[in-house]
N, C-alpha and C positions, 0 to 999 in steps of 0.2 A: 547405521544409526540408530540411536538409543530411542527403545519407544515412547518414552515421553515426548520427542519430539513430534511423532505421529499424533499422539494425543494434543498437542498444541494446534496444532493445524486442524483437529476435529473441532475443537473448540470456538477457531475461527472461522472456521465451516458455520455453525449454528450463529455466529455474529454478523458475518459476513452477509447472511439471507435475512439476517434482521435488516440491514442497511438497506438493502436494497430493493427489498419484497415490497415496499410501498409504493411503488409505481405502478404496480397491476393491482393495487388495493383503494387506490383514491378515491375512487368513484362511490363504493361502500360506504366507505368512510365517513364520505361527505353525505351522502343520503341517511345514514343510520344518526350521524349528528346532528344532523340541520345545520351542517356549515358549508360554504363555499367550495370548488375543489380547489382556487388559490388558496383559501385559508387550509385546507388538508394537505398541499402540497408545503407549506409552512412547516408541517410535520421533518419533511425531508431536510430541509435546511435546519431546523433546529439540533437533527441528528447529525448534521456536518458540521455546523460550528461546536458543539461540544467535542467532536473528535479532534478538532483543531487545535482546541483550547485543552482540552482535556489530557492528551498524551505528556505535555511536560509536566503539568500540573500531578497530575495522577502518580506520575513517576515520581516526583520529589515528596508527594505526600507519602508514597511505601518503600521508600530508598533505604530505610534501615531497617526493614522487615525481612523477615525471611523470602524468597522467592515463591515458595509454594505458597505462604500465606498470603502474599500478595494477588497471586492468581484466584486463588480460591474466594477472596474476598471482592474482587471484582466480579467471578463469576455468579457467585452469589447475588450481589446488587443487579446482575444482569437479568438474570431469571427473575427475582420479586420484581421488577420495573416491568417485564413482560406479562404476567401475574395480574399484576394490577392494570395492567393498560387494556389486557382480555375483559378485566369487570365493571371498568370504570363508563359512566354513562354520559362524561362529561370531555368537551373538548378540551378544556382548559388542562384537568389531569393526563392526559393523554401526551398532549403537548410537553409537560412537564417529564412526564416517563420517557420520551425520546430522548430529552436532552441530557439527565441523569442515566439515561442506557449509553449515552452515547459517551458518557465520561466514562462510566466501568469499562466501554469497550474498548477503548481510546488507551486507558490504564494497563488492561490485558494484553493488546497489542504490543507496547513498549516493554513491558516486561517479558512478555513470549519471546519476542525476537532477542532480547539480551541472552534468556536465559536458552534456547535452542542452541544458539552459535557458542556460550560457554560449555555445554555440554559433550562439546564435540572436537576432534584435531582440526587442525588450522587447514588440511585439506579437504575436509567436509563444510565447513564453514558456509560456503555458498548452498550449498545443498541442503543442508538444516534451514539457513532462509527461506530457498524457496516452498517447502514442505509447509512451513508457517502461512505463506502469502497463499500456499496452493489451496488451502481453505478457503480464502476468497473467489477463488479461480471454480472451485468446485462449486460454491456457493451461487456464482451463476449460471453453470450448468445444469445444475439441480435442484439447489435448493430456492431459488427464485419464481423458477416455474412452478414448484412445487407449491410454492405458497401462492400463488395466484390459480390455482387450480382451488386448492382449499377455499378461497374467496369467494371465488365463484360459486363454489357446491354448497359450502356450509357458515359464509359468512367471514369478513374479515379478522373476526376474533379469531377463529379458529387457528388463523395461520399465526396470532400470536402465542397461542397453546402449544403449537407444533414447535416454536423456537423454543419454547421454556423446558418443554421434555426433554428436544433433542442435545440441551443442555446440561442435562442431569449428569448422563455416563462421562460425560467430559470432565465434569466437576469429581465426581469419582475417581475416574483414571488420574485426574491430574493428583487427587490426594493421595494416589496408590506408586506415582512412578516419579514423580518432578520430588527431585533432592531440593532440600532446606537452607541452601545460600542465600548470605542476601544478595537482591536486587541485579538477579543475574551474575553475581559474580560467586566465586568459591568460599566456602564455607568460614576456609583459615584467611582469607583475603583481609589487609587493611584497607578501610573505607575510603573511596574519594572525596575531597571537598565538593561541595557543591560547586565554588568558585570556578574551581581548577577544572570541572568537568563543563563548566559554560565557556571556559577559556580555550578548552579543545575543539568542541564543537563551532563555535564561533570566528575559529581562527582562519587565516588564507585559504589552508588545504580542504575545508571543509564546506565554508561557503557555498564554493560554488558548485559542491557536489549537490547539496541539499536544494540550492536553486535549479539546477538542472532537473532533478527529481519532481520539483516541484511544477516545472514546465512540460515535463513529459508528461505528467497526469493529467496537469491542466488538458493539453492536446486530446490525452484517450478520451477523461471525460467530457469535454466538451463537444465529440462528435458520438460518444457513446448514446450521451442524454437525448440526441435529437436525430436519433435513429429510426424511431417510426415513422415521423412525418418526410423524411426525406424517402422513406423506401415505399412508403403509399401515397405520396403525392408528388415526387420526382422521378422516381425510377419506375413507378408504375406495377409495383407488384399488390396484391391483396394485404388486408389483415391478418390473412393467416400463417403469411410470411415472416410476419415480424418475430414472434417467439422463435421458428426456424433460424432467423438472423442472428436472435440474441444466443442461442445455444451455439450456433458456430462461432461466434462470438468467445462465448465462453468455454468451448473448446480448444479453440486457436489459444487461449490464454492459459490455461492449464497446460497444454504441448509449450509454450512458451517459458512458463517455470520451470517445466522439468527438465526443459534443454539448456534455461540460463543455472538451473541448479547443478547441472554436471559439467559445464563448460566454464564456468565464472570463475572457479577457483584456480585453474589454472591458466585462465586467459582473458581475464576480468576487462581490462582497459579496451582489447580489440573488443569484445562482446558488447561493450556501452558502446564504443566508436562506432562500430556497424551497426548497432541497432537505432544511434540517431539518426545516422544516415538514412537507415532506409525506414524508419518512421517519417522522415521531413518527405522522402519520395514516396511512399504509400499514402499518406493524408491526402497529397498533391494529387496523386494519381486518381484516389478515388474520388475526390473534388471536379475532376475532369470528365469522368466518366460512370458517374453518378446517373445516368442515364441508360444505362445498359446493364438490365439484369444481371445477365450471365457473368458481367465482370466485377459486378458491386457485390453479390452472394460470392465470389473468389476471394475479392481483394479482404472483405470483413474478418475472417478467420485468418488470413495471415497476418493483416493488423493486429488482431487479439494478441496473436503469439508475440509480435515485433513488440509491441507495447510492455507487455505485463513480462515478457523476457528482460527487455532493458529494465524496466521498474524495479524487479528482483536483483539483477548486477548492481543496480544503483544504489540499493538498501546493503548489498554483500561489502559495494566500497565502503559506505559510511561507519560500518561498524568494523569492518577493516582497518579505514585511518583513524578509528577512535577509539584504542585500547584504553587509555586514560581515560574513557567518559563512560564506563561500564551499567550506569544507571540511566543516564539521557542520551546515551546512542541511539538504541530503540526510539524512546520517546519523540527525538527531533524527526528522524526518516518517518516515525508516523503521521506526524505535525507535517513535512512537508510533502507529504504522498497526498490527504485529504485537504490541505491548502487549495492544491491543484485540482482536486476533485468537488474544492467548491467554487473556486474563480473560473475554472474552465466553463461548466455551465452558465456561469452569468453571462462570461463573454461572447460567448454563442448566441444567447439570447438576446443581447443587445444586437449584434449583427443581424439578426432576423425579424427584431422589431424594426431595425434601421429601410427594411425592406430590400434587402440585399439575396432572397431566395433561401430555399432549403438548403442551398449547397453552401451557404455560408457559415456555419458553426465550422464545416471540414476546412475551408477555408483559415478559418482562426488557429484550427489545429495545426495546420503546416505553417501558418505563422508562427506559434507557438515555440516551432519543433525547430525553425532557422534560428530562433531566440536563441536557445537549446546548444544548439549545435554554435553558436558565436562565444557563448559563456562557456563552453567546453574545450574551443579552441583557442581562445584566449588566455585560459587557463593554462592547458599546456604549453601554450607559445611563453609565457611569463616563466613557466617552471624550467624551461630549457636552458642552461648552466651557458654564458656567453664565452667566448674561447679562450679568454684568458682564467677564466672561472676554472676552465676543463683542463688547462696547462697547470694551474697550481694546485686542481684535486688530485690530477695525476701524480704530481713532485710530493705531495704529500703522502699519497701510498705507497708508493715508494718508499719512501721516510720510514714511514711506517712499518714496513716489510723490514727495513734494515735494522731499525731498533727494536722491534717489535711495538706490541699495543700498549697505551699508557698504565702506568701499574705493573708490569709483566718483565721481572728480572731478568736479564739476559742468558741464553743459554736453555731457558724452559720452553720455549716454545717446540712443538710437534712437529 
């Protein structure tokens, strides 16, 4: 595996820390800037919206650039907005920096995924995607708790400074290790038109995969966002168990990304199918057993493993099905991922506000996984050739075997 792929994972770690760390900083931000908790919560929403719209826009914006230049620009903007955010005395400026930072993050994600996959042979593409996505899981395990500790000890601004500082080594490493081809493609490759890339990504092969990815991530973040009230008010655990549970989920997610990276290249469809079924059962089981501390703590890391392992396999699936969209494949994957991360918590919040109890988000997660299974099953069924088509395909293969492939002179087959 090229060292540059791990460098991209390091950069994603810093950016993933920024994306999720506000969950432990909202009270300090609200008190310091004189705003309500709900207003502070909009900082997370601004980041999520920036991620959804930013991935395709930033990928298009930078598609004609050398990939190293694009990655460096996105990283530089990301560092700059965190410095501004750490210094600003006003809420409005901080809100703007979160949105701009998300645009830079989304652009980096999109280019980084395509770049990592382009640097390795086919047999390692799943593992390369797993290294990049692994940066987010490490952020959940290490970065987010560390940001909460910094915010508690030295104020929320120190967490912003830390993200900017951690990003600087990644900037230098990208500058020194990442090759300079266009938008994740080889330097000598002919550019693909935007229309052609969009045609590939919105075609019947990729639409259901992207929809499935959004549903899986929606289920994951729906449950993850409301884990704290579930544990403290339904399971009966003390507040001290919340960071432990988050770390367990993050550790499971890291294991899932690692496992998916090793097995997805050889058994991609099997990994996706198994993950979808297991997640449907898993979220349903957690909803039923949330009153038991032992069972809940046992299921949390397992669900982290399944959620991020399946998500990584789906990203690999998109990149593998879209060789004709070298610029926008990573962008569409990023958008689907973050669309789910935006809609899932919103849907879980609606269920809570409707008075269905603290297990309600888990029920929503299970329902989203049922939808994901239906999409995947319907797609698989629609692609299965009919009996007549199979016979015709067999006849055509036999004919090609006798005649040779098109354009091939008789007697030239080996």
